[in-house]
C-alpha angles and dihedrals in degrees: 000000000000115000115235102236094193106045123195116306118225127190121264134166124174136152092195093080113071126183115241096192146071119237106244140155131225136209117228089256089063092053113264132186099243124120106255107164135044117239128147112350118250113219131194115236138170125233124199108209126170089340096311129111112227124191113221143168120232129194120184133193119247093242134026114334120233097203145340117253112201107202120203120194126218131240120301091020133080130207090293088081088077090055103047096126148334086292094059130109094249089055103039104036099060091052086056094050104269131123114222127198112185110189130207100233121228108288096024137095112322089000094056093114098063111125118272091237089065099052099086123096097261096050094042090051089055093051095046091047088055090046092051095046088050095050093044090053095045098044096033092219134133111259131226119181122218119191137178122205110315088007088061092051088053091046086058094048089052089050092048091064106027136063094203105092119078093205146342127229112189139169139178098051141091146139104258115063128211110259115286094000097106091048092049092052091045091054089058095059113109146124099293115110090239145350125237117204123214110258100235094046089048092054088048088062101038102046133065124233118307110281091043095082137034115271088246094059094088093057092041093052088054089054092051092046117117133172115268115233111242096233094062090044087061091048097046091054088057096042100105089054091054099042098086092061094042095048094050091053093055115096104172124084118279136194120193115194114202116203112226094225100039106151092195105044130039113245102190127118093267090054095050093049089047092063098036093059092067097058097079098147098043139066098253128185129178124200133183118226109202124207097035142092134219095293097053092178093069094056134090090255095056093113094052091051093051092049089052090051091053091051088056092049090051090051089047098055096039 
């Protein structure tokens, strides 16, 4: 299946999001986010899970695979988020011996035509669980979930009701919102099928301060930008209320990476402790990654983050 790179554009206007960045371009010498070298090929595949067809990208190692990493993107992105550059998960992990499958979640990219009644968190978690179980059976590999933002929330929901994953590595989520952000997102909920965020405002939320990301990252973020299905917007606004129950149900090891400059979730000691207290049945660790914003993979330290993810994967499957 060919992944739809553009998505379906909704209508969205707001004055509450303000860009913090200048729109600039970089040469390769300045460090941009274009693919420059060939490594393991990334193929497009279709997964049939719980009666739904999902588009996905798969990258495999040349030799025997050590594990399957199921990567789940966040809101306003699709699976291309994990193939942003040579420093991305789909590029690095296969070289080090891991198979990666990055799905287009229901409502995004090549999975944009999934029915609206299956776009809420619970239905998406059912679909992703079926996809994970099918992949685990067909590939006969241990599975570790990697999730960004809403994708991390869904990964936790999957693990709360499944014994398949060996571990979960997530970023871009928490319990304590930055001031005013939850209210802002709540004010965007409505009857439209989706919302589309202005590119510069989106980059202003997803990226850290200037100097933490390549100059090309603002334009790259705009290329990755997709509309957010309305059902998941409703659910993400209520995430903090649901986290205590979800966390208590997870029994596999979890690592939650907080971004120092996350404009959506607080990343201070109180915020880390607030999340950790809910994971009473699972080995749980938090880590703070300095020098990055909400979308870590768009920053200079993307490679360092991916390597730390793979270190977690190796520990999870040991």
